[in-house]
N, C-alpha and C positions, 0 to 999 in steps of 0.2 A: 557245708556247699562248695561248691568249687569255686576256683576266682573268678572265673568268668562264670560258673554256673552256681551261682549262690542259693569253679574248681570250676634249654636247657639251652705262639707265634712265634710263630718261629720271626725273629727281625736279624736282619743283618750286622746292624749295631751290635759289635763288641763290647762294649760297656755293661757292666751287670755290677749289683750291690747286693750284697749277701744278707737274709734277715736270719732270724735264730731258725737252728736246726735245719737249715738249709745247705745245700751242695752247688756250688756255681760250676757248670764245665761251658767250653764254649765250642760251637760248631755250630753246621747249620740243622741238627736232628735236635726237636724240640726234649728239652728236660725237663720234667716235672719236679717242684721243691724236693721232694724227697731224696732226689737223685735215682729213681726209676724210669727208662723210656718205654718205648712202644714195647720195644724189642724184648727186655728184660723183663716185662712185665707178659710176656707171651711166652717165654723159655719157664719165666717160674710159674705158669700156669699148667704147661705141657709136662714140665717133670710130677707138679702133683697129681696128677692124674697118674702116670706113668707109675711112680713110687704107691698108690693107695688101690688101683681099678685089681681086679681080680684078676689070676691068667686065665686066658682062654688060651684056645688051639686055633693055628692057622687062618683060616677064612674069619672065625668070630673074631679073632684078635685085630685083624686088618680092622673089618668094619668098625670095631669097638675104639680103635684109635683115630681111623678117618672122620669119625663123629665127634669125638671129642676135641679134634683138631678144629673142626666146621664152627663147633659151638664156641670154642674159646675166641677163634676169629671174631664171631660176632659180637662178645662179649668186652674185647679190648676195642672192636670200633666204636660199639656203643658208648661205652665210658668213654674215650677222650673225646664221641661226639657232644656229651651230655655234661660229662662231671667230669676233666680232666684232671683236675685237681686232689682227685680220690683214685688216680689208677696207682698210686703209693700205696694201696690199702694192701695190697697184692702182698704185700712183706710181712701182713698179720695174721697169728693163729686161725682166727674165728673167721676172717674173710678167706683163706685159704679153705677150711672148712665147707664155706658155705659155697665156693666155686667148685671146689670137686662133688658137691651136691647134685650141681647142675650138670656138668660133666658126665659124672656116672648115670643121672635119670633118661639125658639124651642119646649116649651110646646105646643103653640098651632099648632103648625105643624107637629112635629114629626118626621120632613124627617131629615134623617141624611146626607144628603151629606150638606144641607144647618146648620146643627145645625154645622158639621165640617169646613163649610167656616168659620160661625161667631164667631167660638171658634178660629181659624186661625187670624181672624182682631182683635179679642180684645187682644190676646198674643201680637201680633207689637202694639196694640195701649197703654197694659199695658208698654212697654219699652222706652215710648216718655211720659214723668213726665212732661215736660217742654210744655208749651203751643207754638204749632209753629205750621208750615202747615202742617204737618205729622199727628199730634196730629188730627187737625181739620178735616181731608180728612177721616182720619180714624174713628173719630166719626160718622160723614155723612155716611161713608160706611157702617156699622152697620144696620142704619135706612132704608139704600135703598138695600141693597142686597136681602133679604126677599121678594122684588116685582120685583125680573129678574125669569125668566123661566129657567132650565139646558142648553135651548138653546140658551139665552140670554148671559148666563155667559161663556158659551165656545165658542160665536162667539167674544165677548170682549175679551176672554184670546186668541185667535188665533191672532187677527186683531193686539192685542199688541207685540204677539211670531214676528211676520212677519215684522210689520212696525215700533215699536220700538227697537228691539235688534238684537243684534248680537253674536254667541257664539266665542269665539275667544280662547277656550282650544283644538278647533279641530286639528289635525294636517296631518290629510290628508282626501282622499274622502273616505273612508270606515268609518270613526268616524262622519265624517259630516251626510251621510245615516244614521248613530245610533242615532245620534242627533237627526235627524227628526224623524226616530222610536219613540225616548224615549219619546220626548219632543213636539213633534208638534200632531203625529198621533193622540193620546188618546183625542184630542179634536174636531176631523174630523166630527166622525160623527154625533154628535150634532150641528154642523155648521148650521146656515142657510140662506136662501135666501129670506125668506118672508118682503114684505114691512113693515108688522105692529110691526115685533121684531125689526127692525132702528128706525121706529117713536117713539115706548116705551122706547126703549133705550136712544133717544134725549130729551123723554120728561120725564124722571128719573136724566136728567143730569151726563150723564156717558159718552155722546158722542153728537156728530154733524156730519152730513152727509154733507161733504163740494161739493163749487163746482164742482172743479177740484179731480181729482182721483191721485192714487198715479202710475201710468202707467202699462205696464205689468208684472204681477208675474213675469215671468221667468226673465223680463231685471231685476228686481230687486235684483232676488236670483244672477243672473251671477255678479251683481257689489258687491255684498253684499258679496259673497265667491268665488271671481273671481279666488283666487288661485289654487283651486278646480277644475277649467273648463278650465286647460289648452292643447292645441292640442300638444305641447311643439314645439321643434325647434333642428336641430343641432348646434353645434359649429359652426362651417362654416357659416350656416346662420346667425347666431348672430354676427359675426367678417364681415360679408357682410354687417348687416345692421347697425353697431356703430363703427366698426376697431378695432384694436388691441390693446393689451397693455393700457386696463383700468383694475384700479381696483374693481372688482365686486365680491368682498368678502362679503359675505351674502345675496345677489343678487339672484345668481344662484342654482336650486336642481335640482336634477333628475325629469324627467317629472312623475307626479302620473299616468298618463293613457298609456304613452308610452315611457317603462323603455329605454331605447334605447337612447332617448332624453333628452332636457333638457330643463327646463321652468323658470321663474320669480317665486319666490317663498316669497312673502311679501305677508301681508294681504289685505293691500291696500295700495292707493297713498300716504297718510303721511306716512306710513313706510317707502314706496319707495324712498321718497324726505329726509326722516331723514337717512337714509342710504346713500345715494348720496351725499349728504352732507357730511357726517364723511368720507367717501370713496375718498374726493375730487374731483370729477366729475363735469364737467361743464355745465352750463345751457343746454348745446346742445346736450350733450348726457343723462341728466337728461330729455328732451323732445321723444327724441329716443326712449330712455327705456319704456318712459309712451304710446309712438304710438305703439311702438314694442308689451308691453303687451296688448295692445286691441286688436292690430290683429293675437295674435298667444293665443287668447282665446277665446272657442267654442262658436258659434252662441247662441242666446235667443232662436231659434227652438232646437239647439243639446243639448242644458244645461236642457229644457223641457221632450225632448225625455229621457235624460239619467234618468233624477229624477223619472219619472212616471215607466220606466223599472225596477229601482231600490226599487221605493215605491208605488205601486199603487193606494193606498190610499188615492194619492193626486191629483189624479186626479177630487175628487171632489173641492178640493181646487183651482185647477185651474179653475172650472167651476163656481162655485159662485163668483170668484175674477173677471170673466168676463162679470159677470150679474146682480150683485146685487148691492146695496149699502156697501157690504163687502169692494170694495177698494177706499171707498170715506168716511170711515166713522173714525174720529179722536176725540181719548178718551180724556177725561177730568180727572182730579186729581182723581177725585173719581172712573171715569171708569178704570183707571189702575189699582188703591189701590185692588178694586173688582177682575180684571183680575188677578192681581199677587198671592193673595191668593187663587184663585180656580188654577191657575196653582201650586201654593206648595200642596194644598191638592190632586191634584191627580199625579204629579210626584214628591213629596218629596223633590224638590228643593227651594231652598230658593236666593233672590235676595235683596238687599239693595234699597229700596222704594225711600230712598232720593236721588236717584240717578236720579231719575223722578221728585221726590216732593219735593220742597227745600222751 
């Protein structure tokens, strides 16, 4: 789950304190702990490209060099913005190898979307100096991502968002709709129902098509965001169901869709159980509240109708979910890392990859 989806100075004072393995330099330029400045990092990066890229003739060589410099500038700029403490990683052989992968792929293709995607992955890679699963997966992602089309990238991303994440900072139905419009819909246009796209995703090790599926999308969304699809009930109906004089503090709120009614206002059954236990309610009341929550939530068909009325673009998601391999696609760690980078590239949101890759 996301951290919110349950998922970045220069001083005039010249006094400095030295820490272990650090080099103190004075002046108005920002210097990181390892002694690598912005200019140093850029020089290293450009030297890596010149030393390793194939020799090309005239115009092709000039184009390749220009593209390599463009993507290098983006890498250093994003790194100093998101992970300035990691710029010293440019001195490490493994990081230079990863850097060259990005430079080479962008120099050959010139595809800005691919370049931005690879930059995003590399910046995350720089923040993982120790060899661990996240570092290994990000290194692999740099070599795999250039082999995917935009349709395959957006299909991976939508699968990741709908199957593996849940937004926990939405507070009402309107915010849920806004979440879908901002973070789901940008990937819908390129969502693929082509069999060859899914076999290619499998071939590259980004995921595999399971035998069983994830069930109907409307059912999944109903269960994931149940609090936002309540039919509501009156106080009298609640008393008839569970009796009087029970401590329901933190459980009951005004209904989102029927302001004159009430609803159970927790996010999921785990939260429901925690509050019930905290309130000292019996096991019998716990089971009654669980069942009543289920009974007073709109049906799967109603959920689908509501979402399509609010977000017509979701029609394609429901369609592809029902007829293609999309609802049987299970992503690997590499698929998740690439989907995450593509998500951030398009939305500007960020997540903590270590939630999914350990």
